[in-house]
C-alpha positions in Angstrom: -0.1 -0.1 0.0 2.8 2.4 0.8 4.2 1.8 -2.7 1.0 2.5 -4.4 0.8 5.9 -2.4 4.2 6.8 -3.2 3.5 6.2 -7.0 0.3 8.0 -6.9 2.3 11.1 -5.3 5.0 10.9 -7.9 2.1 10.9 -10.7 0.3 13.9 -9.0 3.6 15.7 -8.7 5.1 15.1 -12.3 2.1 14.8 -14.3 3.5 12.9 -17.1 2.0 12.9 -20.7 2.3 9.2 -20.6 1.5 7.9 -17.1 1.8 4.2 -17.7 5.3 4.7 -19.4 6.4 6.9 -16.5 5.1 4.4 -13.8 7.2 1.6 -15.5 10.2 3.8 -15.8 9.8 4.7 -12.2 9.4 1.1 -10.9 12.5 0.1 -12.7 14.4 2.9 -11.1 13.1 1.8 -7.8 14.1 -1.7 -8.5 17.7 -0.5 -9.5 18.0 1.5 -6.4 17.0 -1.5 -4.2 19.4 -3.7 -6.0 22.3 -1.4 -5.9 21.5 -0.2 -2.4 21.5 3.7 -3.8 18.8 5.8 -2.1 15.9 6.7 -4.6 15.6 10.4 -5.3 13.3 12.4 -3.0 10.8 14.3 -5.2 10.4 17.1 -2.5 13.3 19.7 -3.1 14.4 22.5 -0.6 11.8 24.9 -2.0 8.8 22.5 -1.5 10.0 22.1 2.1 10.3 25.8 2.7 6.9 26.4 1.2 5.3 23.8 3.3 7.1 25.3 6.5 5.8 28.9 5.6 2.4 27.8 5.0 2.4 26.7 8.5 4.2 29.6 9.7 1.5 31.9 8.7 2.6 34.5 11.2 6.1 34.6 10.0 7.8 34.1 13.4 10.1 31.5 11.9 9.0 28.7 13.9 5.9 26.4 14.0 4.4 24.3 16.8 5.1 20.3 17.6 1.5 19.8 16.6 2.0 21.5 13.1 5.3 19.7 12.9 3.7 16.3 13.4 0.8 17.0 10.9 3.5 18.1 8.2 5.1 14.8 8.8 1.9 12.9 8.5 0.9 14.7 5.2 4.5 13.8 3.7 3.8 10.1 4.9 6.8 10.3 7.1 4.9 9.3 10.3 1.4 7.7 11.0 -1.2 9.2 13.0 -0.6 6.9 16.0 3.1 7.3 15.7 4.6 8.6 19.1 7.1 11.3 18.4 9.0 13.1 21.3 7.9 16.5 22.0 11.0 18.4 23.8 8.8 21.5 24.3 10.7 23.6 21.9 9.3 25.3 18.8 10.3 23.8 15.3 12.5 26.1 13.1 13.0 26.1 9.4 16.3 24.4 9.8 15.2 21.7 12.2 11.9 21.0 10.0 14.2 20.6 6.8 16.7 18.5 8.6 14.0 16.1 10.0 12.2 15.9 6.7 15.4 14.9 4.8 16.5 12.6 7.6 13.1 10.7 7.9 12.6 10.2 4.1 13.5 6.6 3.1 
């Protein structure tokens, strides 16, 4: 199911003219990445991560709450709703958010 969700995300993000051929190519690249042990490229780049953070930081304070942080991770598929994350009581800055998103992505 996770693979299907990821493939759907790629289709929605890229919007290829030939979806079937794109999916075949994507699955082949995933297979090669698994066989060679190379990490598969993440389709979220720095500008996407910054945009997501800025949408949550609507006041422009430069930080978001832990609740917003966990919701963002759920939206990205990087944690589940019932997964327990440690809240250290600190607000999440853009740098911490970026580092966490990049480190959690498989």
